[in-house]
C-alpha positions as CSV (number, residue, x, y, z in Angstrom):
1,X,156.5,98.6,166.4
2,X,153.5,98.4,164.4
3,X,151.3,95.3,165.3
4,X,150.1,95.2,161.9
5,X,153.5,94.7,160.4
6,X,154.6,91.9,162.7
7,X,151.7,89.8,162.0
8,X,150.5,88.0,159.1
9,X,147.9,90.7,158.1
10,X,149.8,92.3,155.4
11,X,150.3,88.9,153.7
12,X,146.6,88.3,154.1
13,X,145.8,91.7,152.5
14,X,148.2,90.9,149.6
15,X,146.3,87.6,149.1
16,X,142.9,88.9,149.1
17,X,144.0,91.9,146.9
18,X,145.1,89.4,144.4
19,X,142.0,87.3,144.7
20,X,139.7,90.4,144.1
21,X,142.0,91.3,141.0
22,X,142.0,88.0,139.6
23,X,138.1,87.8,140.1
24,X,137.5,91.1,138.2
25,X,139.8,89.8,135.2
26,X,137.7,86.4,135.2
27,X,134.4,88.2,135.4
28,X,135.5,90.3,132.5
29,X,136.1,87.1,130.5
30,X,132.7,85.7,131.2
31,X,131.1,89.0,130.4
32,X,132.8,89.0,127.1
33,X,132.7,85.4,126.3
34,X,130.5,86.0,123.0
35,X,132.5,88.9,121.7
36,X,134.4,88.1,118.5
37,X,138.2,88.5,118.9
38,X,138.3,89.1,122.6
39,X,141.2,87.3,124.3
40,X,141.0,85.7,127.4
41,X,143.0,87.3,130.2
42,X,144.0,85.7,133.7
43,X,146.5,86.8,136.4
44,X,149.4,84.2,137.0
45,X,148.9,82.5,140.5
46,X,152.3,81.0,140.2
47,X,153.9,84.5,139.6
48,X,152.1,86.1,142.5
49,X,153.1,83.3,144.9
50,X,156.9,83.8,143.7
51,X,156.7,87.4,144.2
52,X,154.8,87.2,147.6
53,X,157.5,84.7,148.7
54,X,160.2,87.1,147.6
55,X,158.7,90.0,149.5
56,X,158.2,87.9,152.9
57,X,161.8,86.9,152.6
58,X,163.1,90.2,152.1
59,X,160.9,91.4,154.9
60,X,162.3,88.8,157.4
61,X,165.9,89.7,156.4
62,X,165.3,93.2,157.2
63,X,164.0,92.2,160.6
64,X,166.8,89.7,161.4
C-alpha cells in the first residue's frame, strides 16, 4: 500500500493542478484584454468538481 494513495494528497494535487491551470488561463485573459477579437477563456470550476467527485467515488468503490 502506497501511503500517498491512501490519503487526500492525490486529491489535493488535482485541486492545485486545476488552480494553476485556471490561473494561467486567467492571466492570458488579462494579457490579451486589449486585443481586438480575443475571446475570454476560463476553466469550469463546476465541471472540475464534478469530475473530481466521480474520480474519488470510483476510487472508493475500488477499495471497498
